[in-house]
NUPA-87126 format. One record per residue (C-alpha): residue number from 1; x, y, z. Coordinates in pm, 1 decimal. Layout:
// NUPA-87126
  seq         x         y         z
  NUM         X         Y         Z
...
***
This chain:
// NUPA-87126
  seq         x         y         z
    1    1162.2   -1931.5   -1322.2
    2    1237.1   -1972.9    -951.8
    3    1562.2   -2152.3   -1031.3
    4    1738.4   -1818.2   -1061.3
    5    1861.1   -1693.7    -721.7
    6    1791.4   -1331.0    -808.4
    7    1427.5   -1409.9    -891.8
    8    1389.2   -1598.4    -563.0
    9    1532.5   -1303.4    -369.0
   10    1308.7   -1061.1    -555.2
   11     998.2   -1272.1    -493.0
   12    1082.1   -1320.1    -125.9
   13    1151.2    -950.2     -75.0
   14     824.6    -851.2    -247.0
   15     634.8   -1093.1     -24.0
   16     807.4    -961.5     290.2
   17     742.7    -601.7     187.4
   18     374.3    -668.6     122.7
   19     339.1    -849.0     453.5
   20     508.2    -564.9     641.9
   21     288.3    -306.4     470.7
   22     -27.0    -502.0     556.3
   23      79.4    -537.7     919.7
   24     160.4    -167.4     941.2
   25    -179.0     -63.7     803.9
   26    -361.6    -309.9    1029.7
   27    -178.8    -192.9    1340.6
   28    -246.4     171.1    1252.6
   29    -617.3     102.9    1210.9
   30    -629.9    -101.4    1529.2
   31    -462.2     175.4    1725.9
   32    -698.6     440.2    1585.8
   33   -1001.9     227.1    1672.6
   34    -869.7     154.9    2023.2
   35    -815.6     524.6    2091.0
   36   -1135.1     661.6    1938.6
   37   -1380.0     370.3    1917.6
   38   -1517.5     526.2    1600.9
   39   -1575.4     343.6    1273.2
   40   -1587.2     683.2    1099.8
   41   -1220.1     743.0    1175.5
   42   -1133.0     400.7    1035.8
   43   -1304.6     497.0     712.4
   44   -1127.3     830.2     714.5
   45    -788.6     658.6     750.4
   46    -874.9     433.3     455.5
   47    -978.0     732.8     246.0
   48    -660.9     924.7     332.3
   49    -452.8     626.3     222.5
   50    -650.1     572.2    -100.8
   51    -732.8     921.3    -230.2
   52    -375.1    1021.2    -327.4
   53    -343.5     705.6    -537.8
   54    -677.5     777.5    -700.6
   55    -583.5    1136.6    -780.1
   56    -224.5    1080.9    -892.4
   57    -273.3     767.4   -1103.5
   58    -419.4     945.6   -1409.1
   59    -144.1    1207.1   -1394.4
   60     126.9     942.4   -1365.4
   61     -30.5     748.4   -1653.2
   62     -35.4    1055.8   -1875.7
   63     328.1    1131.1   -1796.9
   64     428.5     769.9   -1859.9
   65     248.7     772.8   -2196.2
   66     414.1    1098.7   -2301.4
   67     771.2     992.0   -2217.3
   68     994.7     711.9   -2341.3
***
């Protein structure tokens, strides 16, 4: 599977993208905690990042099931 160059590039780019996203979220949370010192705001940041996915996933699933 990894003998194909396009698969290797795809896998490497997915890994790099996931790493960058994780670093971005961690640095955002670190900065919020450094500025406020509040664990509540850390939880609020997590909720703000998660709630849209939670709310839009059923809608996206219904649309994907209804369309070809």
